[in-house]
N, C-alpha and C positions, 0 to 999 in steps of 0.2 A: 892501632898497635894492638889496644884492648881487646878489641871485638877478633882480632887475627887471633891473639895468641888464646882467647876464648874456643873461638871456631876451631883450631888445632886439638882444646882440651879434651874439646865436647869427641870430635871424630876417635880421637886419641882409644875415650872411654867406652865407645861405644863398637869400636872395631876389638876390643877386649874381646867380646861374647859376641864372633858374629854370627853362628846359628840363633840365639837368644834373638840378637836387632831383627836378622831377618826374617824368623814368625813376627816378629812385633808387626813388623811392615806389608804383611802380606796382605791382613785387612787392608790398609789403604791401598795394596796396589791392583787387588781387585776390585776394590771401589770406584778408585779413580778409571782403570782398565774397560771398566763395564761404560760406565759414562761415556767416556772419549766412543766406544763403538756404539754407543746408542744415537750420543749425539751425531757422530761422523754417516750414523744409517740414515736418519731422519734432512740430512744435511742432502744426502745422493738419492733418498724417496724427492725430493723438494725438487733439488738438480732434472730429475726425469721426469716426475710431473709436467714443472714449467715448459720442461723440451716438445712434449709431448702437444700441451694442450697448444702452443706457441707455432707448431705445424701447423696446427688446426685451424689457428686465426685466431685472436681473443674479440674478435671483433663480429663473430658469430652465434646466432639463432637457430634455434630449435622448436620447431612447433610440430605437437603432435598430440593426438586424441587423448585427453584426460580419462584415468582406471577412478573407480571407484567400486567400493566391496558392498557386493547384495545377497541376502543368503547363502552367506558361506561363499560365494564366488566372486570372481571381480569379473564386472568389463569396462567396456570404453565407455565413454559415453558419447564420443565422438569418433567417427572414422574420416579423416583425412581423404578429400575425395576432389574432381578436378576444378568442383564450385571454388572451395577454399584457395585451392593454385591462380586463379583467375582471379576471384577478390582481392588477394595478397599483393600479385603481381599490378593492380591497376590502383592502387588505394596504400602502398608504403612507398612514401615519397625519397625515403633516402637507405635507398640499398641498392649495392650493386648486380649483386647475381640473385636468383630464389633455383633452388632447386626442389621437384618431389624427388624422395630416396624410399625405394621398394627391396625391402631384402629378402635372398633366401640360397639358399643351393642344390647343387644338381652334382650327377657324376658326371665329367667331365672325361671323354676318348677321342685318342686320336691314335688312328693304327692299333697297335697293342698294347699303348700306354692306357691308362684309365690313373684319372685323380678327380676326388673330391674336394670340388671349392664354395669358397664363399663368392653367392653375385648379388651385385649391388647396378639397381636399374637406376638412372638419375637423367640430368636433361643435360645437353651439352655442353654447362656449364659445371658438370660436375666436380670435372677434377679441380678446373680452379677453386670451386669453393672448396673443398678439401686439397690446395695448395700439394695437388702431387701431378709429378711432370711424365711426358712423354719419353721414352730415352729413343722411339725410334717407330718410323708410322706415324700412324694418326688418331685423330679422334674422332666420334660420330659430332654429328652437323644437325643442324634443326631438322632438317629436310627425312632424314635416315630416322630421330624420335616421328614425326610424324605421320611416315609411313612404316609403320614398325619394325623397322629395318634389323635383318638376322645376321648384324654385327655387332661384332665388341672388342674389348682393350684390357689385355692378361697382364698381370703382374709377372713377375722373375722367375715365382716359385713353380707360380703355375707352367710357365714355358721351359720348364726344368725337368718338370714331371712329363708334361707331353712330347715333345721335341728331343728324344733323345740322344737321335743319331745326327745332329749337330744340324738337324734343315730350320731353313728361316719361318717363322711362325709369319711370317707377315703376310697373308694372301690365303692362307693355311683355313684348312674345314675343321672347325671341332666340333664335335656330337656334343651337343651340354641337353642330356638326358634321350629325348627323340626330336631334339632341333638339331636341323645340323649350323653350325654360326662360323660366319667369317670373323677370324683375325684378322681385325687393320694398324692395329698398335700396341706397341710393350710399352709398358709403364718403366721410369726408373726405381733402383733399386730403395727400400726404406729397411732401418735399420730393425731390428725387433726390440720391441720392449716388451720384460718381464714373461718371455714366451709368447706374448701374441706374435705373428706373422704377417706385415703390415702386404706383404708381397704376395701371399695367399687368397688371390683376388680376381674376379673378374667382373668389370662394366660395359653394363650394356643400354640401351633406351630404354626409359622409364617403361615406355608402351608394352616393347615386347616381351620386358618382363613380366606386366601385369597380362597379356595378354596370352602369351603361348608360358610360360609357367606355374603364375600367382591363380590365371583366370581370377581375379581380384578386382574391382574396380578404384577401393582404394589404396594410399600410402601406406608406408609407416611410420613418417614422419617428413616436414618439407624445412628443408634447410635454407638457411638465408647468412647474408652476408650483409654487413652495413657497409657506408662508406667510410665511415670511419669510425673507432672506437668511442668517439664522442657522441654519435648517433647513437647508440645502444638502448639507452633510457630512452630515449623518443619514441625508437624504435619498437619497441617492447610495448609502450603505450600504445600505440596504432594497430600494430596490430588484435590486441584485445580488444579496441574498439572496434575495428574490425569483422573480428570472429561474431563480436558482439551483433553486431547487424544482418551478418548474413548470414545467423543461424535463429536470426528473431527473436533472440533474446533482449531482457527491459535491462535496463541500468542496474535496477540492481540484486538482479540474479546475475552468481559466477561463469565468468568465461568457462564453457565447456570444454575448452584443452591445454595442453599444459605448454607456458612460454618457457624455456630453460634456454638461459645469458650462456655462453660459454664461460666468460672471463668469473661470473658470478660461482660456478660452477668449481672453480679449478680455485677461488679462493676459499670456499666453503672445505673443499677435499683438503685443502690446506692445512686450514687451520684443525679439522681435523686430525691432520697428519701432528702438526706443533702438541696436540692436547694426548695423540697416544706414545712420542715421544720424551714426552715431557715426565709424564706418568712415568714410563718405563725408567728414565732419568733419573727418578726420585727412587722406586724404587732398588735400582744398581746405587742411589746413593747411601741408601743404608748398610753397607758393606762400608761407608766410609765411619757414621756410626760407633759400627763397631768396631773396627781400626782404633778410632781415636778412645776409644776405652780401654781398648788393649796396650796402646801409648801412656797413660795415667797411668794405668793399673804396672808397666814396667818399670817408672818412672817413682812409680813409691818403692817398686822395690829395690833400685841404684839408690834411693834415697838414703833407702836402712843399711843395705849391703855401703855403701862407701861415710857412713855418718863419722868414725874416725877421723877418715881424713878434712869434713866440711869440719870436723874441730879443731884443725891441726891448722887447717888454711885462716878460719878465725883468728884462732891463737896469734899467727904471724901476722895479723891487720887485712887479714880478708874483710871488707864489708860487705854489707848485708846485700849492698845491690852488683854485689861481684856473685857471689853465689846465685844470688838470681839469674842471673843473667845467663852463668851457666847451664843451669838448670834446664833453664828454657831453651837455649841453643842446641841443647842435646835433644830435647822435644823437636820442635824446630828441622833440625837437621835429618833428625827420626823421620820423622812427616814428608818431608819435599825430597828423601831421596826413595821412598817408599811412591811416591806420587808420579817421579820422574820413569823409574821402572812401571810401575800401571801405563802412565802417555805411552809410554816406545811400545809396552805391551799388549796396548789396547789398537795402536795404528797398525802395529805387525800382525795382529789378528786380522782387523781390518782391511787390510792391504792383499795376505792370503785368502779371503773370501772376496770378495773388488777381481780378483784374479779367477779365482774359481769357476765365479757365477758372473756369463757373460754379461747380463747386461745389467751388475750394479757399480755402475763407474764409482769410483777411489777418490775421495772427498776430504781432501784435508779442511778442518773445521778449527780453525786458529783461534776463534770466540772456546771452543773448549778446550783448548789447551792450555789459555791463557787461566780461563775460568780456572780449571787443574788446579794451575799453580796458586791462585789468590783460595783456593778453599784446603789446599795442602796448608799452608800457613797459618792460615785462621786454624785448622784443626790442631796444627802443633803447640803455636800461641794459648791454646784454647783448653788445653786437655795437657798442656806441662805446665800452664801458671798453677796450679795448686799444688804440685808434689815439689818443684822450682819454689812455689813462701815456705813451705813446710819446711825444707832444708835452710833457706837461710832464716826461719826464724829461731832453728837451735843453738840452744846455748852450748856455749861453747865447753864447760865444765860439764856439762851433761855428757856432753859427745865425746869428749876424750875419753871418758868412763865407761863411754858403751863395750861391751863386746859384743 
């Protein structure tokens, strides 16, 4: 009952000066809402990144030529070629799929329609490695790769831009640059991620792309999928050893290729994102300190304004602990109310942002909400304790004389 009565007294005192109470809470509201937005943004970005990397497989390794700076220019120490591909296929013992990848772009024309698309050259295993499914039609096979076949599979965006009159893309001939290419398949739709359209894609045999488009005898990189994620580290060591032997390097010489493990890349990006969100949350949390100082300041004013009331309560038997509990309760109620409004404001702003930004999912960060309540309680206790002690220590006779 004592706590309930104290809470009623605290609410009554705070409601006497509604505008002053609101302005005092404003720093807490802004601070908590900023922290909620930052932490929710971090959760959403982590979720998007995790989904994106998971769709590409966590047991994936990419091997490409290492770059170094020389004389103000960047040069590639080694270009991945057919010999590297053969060596990796022969030497890697725990690998499910291997495909070279060649990337370029070209204008695409069908009838009166045109579109500029991204072209990826790969083996018959390219779609399996990248976890892409065929919606209709079929994927090219090893015979198409060996024969430099002029065939392709296209994404939904390419199909929508080229076949505007409802034509079935399967079997149609599209001109890529000056090369006529037959469409044999259409890929399943994939969601956009932060503006990147995964459906804006044309996939061809890598031999076709190298011979008819780029004119190069090397790949951009070689993609490898291990049998299971547990084989990743072993396979990475195998690749390094194979590249040492294939390129005639001594064991002491550093390997001249970059071996990028998908799961490690994801972990690194996740760590960077966590640090960025933490720093932004700390910056946003500075306003909590400002809000706490505001609470301490207003509690000092409140103690001064109610000096006679404190003296009267002490004169009729109120103990020091009763006075201290009353003012501490007011401080905590002030802080928690501001925190609750800040949480609602932060979630509202973030929900609005998620609704307006298509690629930004709304993620309810329960940890951020619980942390906010804990921080608000701590702020109320910490910044309200000294004014409450000052009120509790007032001499009743001097307080009654206060004008």
